[in-house]
N, C-alpha and C positions, 0 to 999 in steps of 0.2 A: 860868949867865946865866937871871935866871926869866924863864919865858914866859909872855904873855897867856895870860888865860884865854879859851875861843872867842869867845864873846860880843864882846869886844873887838876880836881880829881880824876876826870878822865887819862890827863898825862902820869900822873901817879897809878891810876891802874893798866896802864899801857907797860909802863915802865915796872911794870913784876909787883905794886902792891897791893897783892887781890883783894884785900880786906877793905880799899878805900872803896869797892864799887858797892859795899852796904850803903855808903853815903848815898849814892845817888839812887838807891833800893829806897831809903827812909824820903829822899825830895819826892819823890815822885809817883809812889805807891798810890795812894789816896786819890791821885787825879785819875790815876791811869786806870784805877778799882771802878770809879764810881762812874766813868765813861763805858768801861768796858760790861757793869749791869747796867749802865742805861739802856746799851744796845742789845745784849746777849738775855736780859732780863733775870737771869739764874747767876746768885754770889758763887756759886761752886765753879761755870763756865767764865763768868769774869776772871776768878782768881787765877784757874788753869791758862786763861787768856793772859794774862797777864805777867803769871811766871814765866809762862813760854815766850816772852816777849824781853823780858828782863834777861834769859837766857841767849837768845838770839842776840841782843844787844851787845852782850858780853862777848861772846865770841866773834863780833863783826866790827871790835872798838876800833883793831887796824883800820874798817874801811871809812873809820869816822872824819867828818872833815869840821876841823877846830871853826871855821867860820858856820857852822850848822850851830842852832842851838841844841843841848841835849835832849830836852824837854821834848823840843818839838821831833826830835831824830824818831827816840823812844816809842814816842805816841804815830809817830807813822806806820812803826813793827806793827802796836798793837792793833791800828786801824786793819793792817792788812791781816792780820790774826783772825780778829773776828770776824772779818767780813769769810775768810775761808770758814770757820765755825759755820756762820748764818746758810752758807751755799751747803756748805756739807751737811748741816742736821735737818735745814729746812722744816723745823717744827713751831709755825707760826701758832699753833694751838696750845702745845705746852708751853711755849715761849710766855704767854698771856698767863696761864695760871703757875708758871712760877714767878714772873714779877708779882704777882697777888701774894700769895705765901709769902715770899721773901721781901714784900715794901718795907717789912717793920724793921728794915737794915736803919742802923745811924747815920744816914747820909741826908736827912731832912729832921729837922724838931718833928718831938711825936704830936704836936697839937694839928700837923697837917697831914697827917694819916689818911684818914681818907681823901682825903684831894690827892693824894700824892699815889692812892691803889687807883682812883678813878683813871687820872694821868697816866700811870703803866703802862695799863690796858690799854688805852688810846694809843700810846708809843705803837704798842706792840703791836697796833693795825694799819701802821704805814706801812711804805715800800721800803726797805731796807737802805735805800740810797738818802731817802727823805727823814728816816730818823736818823741816821746818823749827822745830817747836817742841821738838822733841828737840836739833836742832843750838844754839837759840838759848838754851837752859835750860840745856846740859852741856858745849858748845864755847865760845861765848861766854859762860857764867857770868851770866846775866842772871834777876833774878828775876820771876815773874810779870808784877806790875807793868809793867817795864820792855815785856816780850814783849809786854803786849796793845796799850801804848801803840805798839808801832814794827807790830805785827800788824792791830791794830784788832777781834782777837779777845777776847771775855770772861775773865775770868782761870779763871772754870771749865770752861769749853771748850779753855781749853790745859791746866790740869789734867789735863785726861781725854786728851788728845789726846795729851801727853806720856807719862800711864799706859799709853795704848794701844800708842804708838810704842814704849816701851820694852820691853812686854811682846812684842811683834812682834817687835821684835830680838832676843831673847831666843832665842825661838823659834827665829829664821832661823838666828841661833849654836851653838844645839844640834843641829838638822838638820845644820848645815855639818859642826859634829863629829862625828857619826856617820855622818854619809855618807865620814867621811875613812878 
């Protein structure tokens, strides 16, 4: 069965078909949850941020512009929710510990668990802006224009964040392996 594009589903929801919103949730939940988990480091925090984002999106559908892609629009909402949580919480050590405990989530093949644990801890040690850029670029495989649209940052700034984030990740991982 061919599913209608997001723009048609949004029109249906605005026209009163409230249940059609479930199609949008089904389509975008997995990607949003992965992003939020990578950034926040906790399945619980990630799910709360995703749910909050969908609620905000639903309430704001009237301001949604059809020329935008719904997936990018909801991602921008989620990015802002995650940023708010990071600023409010400021719990770097707890986040790193949560990533290690919850790294067995089904986002990656199980044979990569040890590598994922190490990478999760290293990612949690990056500054929030670098972590966000690296996760969007490599975990979500977005282009710099898409990331700029989501974050509001300039492409040149994003390229520098990704470059510095990768350099810092490499240094963290090398230091970790040298210390083992």
